[in-house]
C-alpha positions as CSV (number, residue, x, y, z in Angstrom):
1,X,-0.1,0.0,0.0
2,X,1.2,3.5,-1.1
3,X,0.9,6.3,1.3
4,X,1.8,10.2,0.3
5,X,2.5,12.0,3.7
6,X,2.2,15.8,3.2
7,X,3.7,17.4,6.4
8,X,6.0,20.7,6.6
9,X,6.9,19.9,10.4
10,X,10.4,18.3,9.7
11,X,10.5,16.2,13.0
12,X,7.0,15.0,13.0
13,X,7.1,14.4,9.2
14,X,10.5,12.1,9.4
15,X,9.0,10.5,12.6
16,X,5.9,9.6,10.9
17,X,7.4,8.6,7.6
18,X,9.7,5.9,9.7
19,X,6.7,4.8,11.6
20,X,4.6,4.0,8.5
21,X,7.6,2.3,6.8
22,X,7.9,0.0,10.0
23,X,4.2,-0.9,9.1
24,X,5.5,-2.4,5.7
25,X,3.8,0.3,3.8
26,X,5.4,2.1,0.9
27,X,5.7,6.0,2.0
28,X,6.6,9.4,0.2
29,X,7.1,12.6,2.2
30,X,6.2,16.3,0.9
31,X,7.0,19.3,2.7
32,X,5.0,21.6,0.3
33,X,2.4,21.6,-2.4
34,X,5.0,21.8,-5.2
35,X,6.4,18.3,-3.7
36,X,3.0,16.8,-3.4
37,X,1.9,17.6,-6.7
38,X,5.1,16.3,-8.3
39,X,4.9,12.6,-6.0
40,X,1.1,12.6,-6.9
41,X,1.9,12.8,-10.7
42,X,4.6,9.9,-10.0
43,X,2.0,7.4,-8.6
44,X,-1.2,7.8,-7.1
45,X,-0.9,6.8,-3.3
46,X,-3.6,4.3,-1.9
47,X,-3.8,6.8,1.2
48,X,-2.9,10.9,1.4
49,X,-2.2,11.9,4.8
50,X,-2.5,15.6,4.7
51,X,-1.8,18.6,7.0
52,X,-4.0,21.5,6.3
53,X,-1.2,24.3,7.2
54,X,1.6,24.4,4.9
55,X,4.1,26.8,3.8
56,X,2.0,27.7,0.9
57,X,-0.9,28.9,3.1
58,X,-2.9,28.2,6.2
59,X,-5.9,26.4,4.2
60,X,-3.3,25.1,1.7
61,X,-4.1,21.1,2.7
62,X,-7.9,22.0,2.3
63,X,-7.2,23.3,-1.4
64,X,-5.1,20.3,-2.3
65,X,-7.8,18.0,-1.1
66,X,-10.4,20.2,-3.0
67,X,-8.5,20.2,-6.4
68,X,-7.7,16.3,-6.0
69,X,-11.6,15.5,-5.5
70,X,-12.6,17.8,-8.4
71,X,-9.9,16.0,-10.8
72,X,-11.4,12.6,-9.9
73,X,-9.1,11.3,-7.1
74,X,-11.0,8.7,-5.4
75,X,-8.6,7.3,-2.7
76,X,-9.0,8.3,1.2
77,X,-7.7,11.4,2.9
78,X,-6.7,11.8,6.5
79,X,-6.4,14.9,7.5
80,X,-3.6,15.6,10.2
81,X,-3.6,18.8,11.7
82,X,-3.4,21.3,14.6
83,X,-6.6,22.9,13.3
84,X,-9.2,21.7,15.6
85,X,-12.2,23.5,15.6
86,X,-15.7,22.2,14.6
87,X,-15.9,24.4,11.6
88,X,-12.4,23.1,10.4
89,X,-13.3,19.6,10.5
90,X,-16.8,20.1,8.8
91,X,-15.0,21.9,5.9
92,X,-12.2,19.2,6.0
93,X,-15.1,16.3,5.6
94,X,-17.1,18.3,3.2
95,X,-14.1,18.6,0.9
96,X,-13.7,15.0,0.6
97,X,-11.6,14.3,3.6
98,X,-12.5,10.4,5.1
99,X,-11.3,11.2,8.4
100,X,-9.6,14.3,10.7
101,X,-7.2,13.6,13.2
102,X,-5.9,16.5,15.6
103,X,-2.8,17.3,17.0
104,X,-1.4,16.4,19.1
105,X,-2.6,12.9,18.7
106,X,-1.3,9.3,20.2
107,X,0.9,7.1,18.0
108,X,-1.3,4.1,18.3
109,X,-4.6,5.9,17.3
110,X,-3.1,7.0,14.2
111,X,-1.7,3.5,13.2
112,X,-5.4,2.4,13.5
113,X,-7.0,5.2,11.7
114,X,-4.5,4.4,8.8
115,X,-5.3,0.8,9.1
116,X,-8.9,1.5,9.0
117,X,-8.9,3.5,5.8
118,X,-6.8,1.1,4.0
119,X,-8.6,-1.8,5.0
120,X,-12.1,0.0,3.9
121,X,-10.5,0.6,0.6
122,X,-9.1,-2.9,0.3
123,X,-12.3,-4.7,1.2
124,X,-14.4,-2.7,-1.4
125,X,-12.4,-3.6,-4.1
126,X,-11.5,-7.1,-2.9
127,X,-15.4,-7.9,-2.4
128,X,-16.5,-6.6,-5.4
129,X,-19.7,-4.6,-6.1
130,X,-23.4,-5.9,-7.2
131,X,-26.5,-3.9,-7.6
132,X,-29.3,-4.8,-9.8
133,X,-28.2,-6.6,-12.9
134,X,-24.7,-5.1,-12.6
135,X,-21.8,-7.1,-11.1
136,X,-18.2,-5.7,-10.9
137,X,-15.1,-7.7,-10.1
138,X,-12.7,-5.0,-9.0
139,X,-9.7,-7.5,-8.6
140,X,-10.2,-9.5,-12.1
141,X,-11.6,-6.7,-13.8
142,X,-14.5,-8.5,-15.2
143,X,-18.0,-6.8,-15.7
144,X,-21.2,-9.0,-15.8
145,X,-24.3,-7.4,-16.9
146,X,-27.7,-9.7,-15.9
147,X,-25.5,-12.6,-15.4
148,X,-23.3,-12.2,-18.6
149,X,-19.9,-11.3,-18.8
150,X,-19.6,-8.0,-20.8
151,X,-16.1,-7.0,-22.5
152,X,-15.0,-3.6,-21.8
153,X,-11.8,-1.7,-22.5
154,X,-9.4,-0.7,-20.2
155,X,-10.7,3.2,-20.2
156,X,-14.4,1.7,-19.8
157,X,-13.9,-0.2,-17.0
158,X,-12.0,2.4,-15.4
159,X,-15.1,4.8,-15.7
160,X,-17.5,2.1,-14.8
161,X,-15.3,1.3,-11.5
162,X,-15.3,4.9,-10.6
163,X,-19.0,4.8,-10.6
164,X,-18.9,1.4,-8.5
165,X,-16.7,2.5,-6.0
166,X,-18.8,5.7,-5.2
167,X,-22.2,4.7,-6.5
168,X,-23.6,7.8,-4.3
169,X,-21.2,10.3,-5.9
170,X,-22.3,12.9,-8.7
171,X,-19.5,13.2,-11.0
172,X,-19.2,16.3,-13.0
173,X,-18.1,16.4,-16.8
174,X,-14.9,18.1,-15.7
175,X,-13.5,16.0,-13.0
176,X,-14.2,12.9,-15.3
177,X,-12.5,14.5,-18.4
178,X,-9.6,15.1,-16.2
179,X,-9.5,11.8,-14.6
180,X,-10.2,9.5,-17.7
181,X,-10.1,11.4,-20.8
182,X,-6.9,13.6,-20.1
183,X,-5.7,13.3,-23.5
184,X,-9.1,14.3,-25.3
185,X,-9.2,17.0,-27.8
186,X,-12.8,16.8,-27.6
187,X,-13.2,18.0,-24.1
188,X,-16.2,17.2,-22.1
189,X,-17.7,15.3,-25.5
190,X,-15.0,12.6,-25.0
191,X,-17.2,11.9,-21.3
192,X,-20.6,12.0,-23.1
193,X,-19.4,9.4,-25.5
194,X,-17.3,7.4,-22.7
195,X,-21.1,7.2,-20.9
196,X,-22.7,6.6,-24.0
197,X,-20.5,3.5,-24.7
198,X,-21.1,1.9,-21.2
199,X,-24.8,2.6,-21.8
200,X,-24.7,0.7,-25.1
201,X,-22.8,-2.1,-23.9
202,X,-24.3,-2.6,-20.6
203,X,-28.0,-0.8,-20.4
204,X,-29.1,2.6,-20.6
205,X,-29.9,2.5,-16.9
206,X,-26.2,1.8,-15.7
207,X,-25.5,5.4,-15.6
208,X,-27.8,8.1,-14.7
209,X,-27.6,11.8,-16.0
210,X,-28.4,13.9,-12.8
211,X,-27.9,17.6,-12.0
212,X,-24.3,18.4,-11.9
213,X,-23.1,15.4,-13.8
214,X,-23.3,11.3,-13.6
215,X,-23.9,9.0,-10.9
216,X,-24.7,5.0,-11.0
217,X,-28.1,4.8,-12.0
218,X,-28.8,1.2,-11.2
219,X,-30.5,0.2,-8.2
């Protein structure tokens, strides 16, 4: 499991990186947004551990989380910060954070929260997804519709996987474009065509058009 730690305090960052490596995680450590974006571009982490106040600004961590969620980043985000007000916790979770731990914190609790977030992500993918006529096998990358296996391209499967992993989420055209069609010259038209291909191969109800974008349509 890959973890990206974004923490500008040298002593704490070094200690947490070493701790996580002892737990056999693959850890990258960034101290500012420039380093974080570079590491994100190199490999998508399974978990992002993110401070809120960075050299780039007192809300830099919130801004990074917002941009990542807008661009289609789906993996867990754990905020780790001294900002302990109710308003800050609510903002962090509303921006797409999965958990919020305030400093100072106990190491056993930090490790437990990391394990819980990674375990939940792993269990979702390992267990597959089934709803109505749709069944998705995340491990073997197979899709079934009404019991029949349907062949999807890598891009089509990735798009369907996002809808299945987050069945209640509304994905905007822009975030789907950035995440799954970054090289498209036709703009959001590429997203519409990708959704149309899924509907043609599976069923018209597999993806629903809703205010703001698209979401999984089967129930």
